[in-house]
N, C-alpha and C positions, 0 to 999 in steps of 0.2 A: 918488410911486410910482403905477403903474397896474396894471391887471389882467394886463398882459403879463408882469409879473415873477412871477406865480404859477407854481409848478412844475407840469409836466404829469405827472399820475400814471397815466394810462391807464385810470382808472376812469370809470364813467358820470358825466357832468356835471363831470368833473375833480375829484371828491371828494378832499380832502386832510385829513390829520390835522394837529393843531397842531404836532406835532414835525416833520412834513415842511415846513410853512410856515416854521418857525423855521430849519430847516436851509437853506432857500432865501434866508435873510437878512431875513425878515419877523418882526419882534418880536411878542410876545404883545400888547403895547399897540397896535401897528399893526393886528393882527388884530381886536382889539376895536373900534378906530376904524372899520375897514372894515365891520364888522357894523353899527355904528351908522349908517353912511352908506347902508346897504343894498347895498353892493357884494358883500359875502359873506353867505351864509346859514348859520347854525348848524344842522346836521342832527342833531346828537347831542353828547354830551360829547366835546369835543375834535375834532369832525369838522365840516368846513366845505366849501362849494362856492360858486363864483361865482354870483351872483344870476341873471345872464343865462343861464347854462347850466342852472340849476335851472328857470327859466321854460320853456326850450325842452324839457327832459326831461319836464316835468310837463304838457305840453299835452294829454295824454290820460290817462284813468284808469289804463290799463296802464302808461304812462310814470311816473306818480306811484308806482305800486306798485314798479316797477323801481327807482326812486330810493330808496325806503324800504328795499328789500331790499339794495341796494348799500351803503347807509349802515350797515345793521345788520351787514353782513359785515366791515366794515373792522377793528373791534377784535378780531374772532375769529380772524384770521390766515388764511393761504392754504389750510389744510385744512378750510375750511368753505364750504358752498354753500347756496343757497336750495333748499328741498325741499318735499315734501308739497303742501298746497294752494297755497303761494306759487309753487313751481316749475310746478305745473299751470296756473296763471293766466298765468304768464310764457310758457309754451309754447303757450298757446292751447287747452288741453284743457278739455272740458266737465266740470262738477262738479255733483253732486246736492245740493240743499238749500242751506241758508245756509252761506256760506263762514266758517270760524272767523276771529275777529279776530286781528290781529297778523301778524308775519312768522314763517314756519317756517324754521328753519335746521338742517342736519345737519352735525355736526362729528366728525372722527375722535376716538375716545376717547383721552384722555391728552394732547390738544393744547391743553388749557386748562380753565378752570373749567366745571363742569356747570351752573352757575347761569344760569337764564334771566333776561333783563332785561325791564323794562316794555315791553310791546308786541312782544317777541321770545321765541319758544318754541324752545329749543335741544334738538335730539335728538342724542344721542351714539351713533354707529353707524359701522361700517366703511364705507368708500367704495372698493370694489374698482376696479381699473383699467377704464376704459370705461364707468363709470356716472356720470361727471360731464362737464359741457360748459358751454356758455354759451347764454343766451337771445339772441334777435335784438337785444336791448338791450345785450348785452355782460355781463350779470350771470351769475356762476358759479351753475349750477343742477345738480341731478341730471338725468340723461337722462330722456326720456319713459318708457322701460321701467322704470327704477328708481323714477321718480315714481309710475307706476301701481302698482307693487309696494308702495310705502310706503303709498299711499292704501288699497289693497285689504287690507293687513294691519291697518290701524287704523280701518277704517270698515265699513259694511254691505256685503253682497254686491252689492246694487243699486248703491250708490255706486261700488263698485269696477268694476263692469261698464260704467257710464256713462263713467268715465274711460278704461277700457281700449278700449272700442269707439271712442271719440273719437280716441285716440292712433293706433289702427290706420287709421281712416278718413282721418285727416289725414296719414297716412304719416310720423308722427313716430317710429314704431317698427314692428317686425315681430313676428310670432308667435315667430320664432326668437330674437329679442333678448329678448322677454319671458321665454321659457323659460330662456334663459341667465342672466338676472338672477335668476330664481327659484332656479335651481340653485346660484348663488353664495351664496344666503342661506337654504339649506335648513334650518337649525336655528334660524332667528329666530322669535320669537313671531308668531302670526298667519299663518304661511307657508302652512298648509293651505288657509285661505280664499283667500289670494292665488293659490295654484296653481289653485284651482277657478275663480276669476275669469279667469285666463289661458286655461284650457281653453275656457271659455264665450264669450270675447270674439270678436266678429265685425266685420270692417271694413265689412260691408254695412249695418250699422245706421246710419242717417243722422241720428239725433237722439237726445237723451236719452230722449224719450218712447218711441221704438222700442226702446231698450235696456231701459227699465223694463218694457215690454210683453213682451219676450222672457223676462224673469225671471218675470213673472206667469204666463205660459204654462207655464213649467217648474214653478213652485210649485203649479200646478193639475193637474199630471200630463199636460198636453197634449204632443203631439209637437212637436219643434222646427219652427218655420215656415220656409218658403222665403222668403228675403228678396229684395226688389226683383224680384218675379216678373213676367215679360212675358206679356201676354195677347194672343191674336190667333188668326186662322184663315188657312189657306192660305199660311203664311209671312209674313203681314202682321201687324206688331205694331200693336195699337190702344190699348194702355194698359200702364202699369207700376204695380203696386201694391206697397205696403210689405211685405205678407205674402201 
């Protein structure tokens, strides 16, 4: 038997469950033998992937994160997606401070056990239409707008602004999409803080430090700065400054 007999699952690195491998005619003993030979890699309980595809997928730190997220989602079913800091990293958004360990997952209530597993934090919450998608790696994730909202609801105002400014600057989302996401979650805990983050967010902030500075100006009672101001005389631009 060769790797060509493995079923194509459509998941990142062709992740497959033991049940899927058995259904394809590969016995549990053969799976164990292939793991021993280094042909298959066990990613979790009853979850495997071809070693060559794992090596390819994990060539970068972001790829390794995507593989961990994809493997964590398999036993949780189709109504689960990577979310919060995990989705933010997969979407390329800026985060403030140390990133929490483990994989963050959001799952529709009632679609399975609420118990989080080792290295996986499961959030049970509604996932309205239009608030889920896929990262560039093909991992199911919350959209940038929903991700910003979740982070803003569960972290500090500064952290929320850093993520929101980044999402707008990178054109992962728009103000209208952020407003719509907030409106669909209007009774959720922490929504007032999240709504304040959405109102304050600005795509012109070009780095986390600029985002933090804007919050510091606000906290000190200073007027909002003009971002990316052009300086010059006689119609000639000589410089562009952050504020």
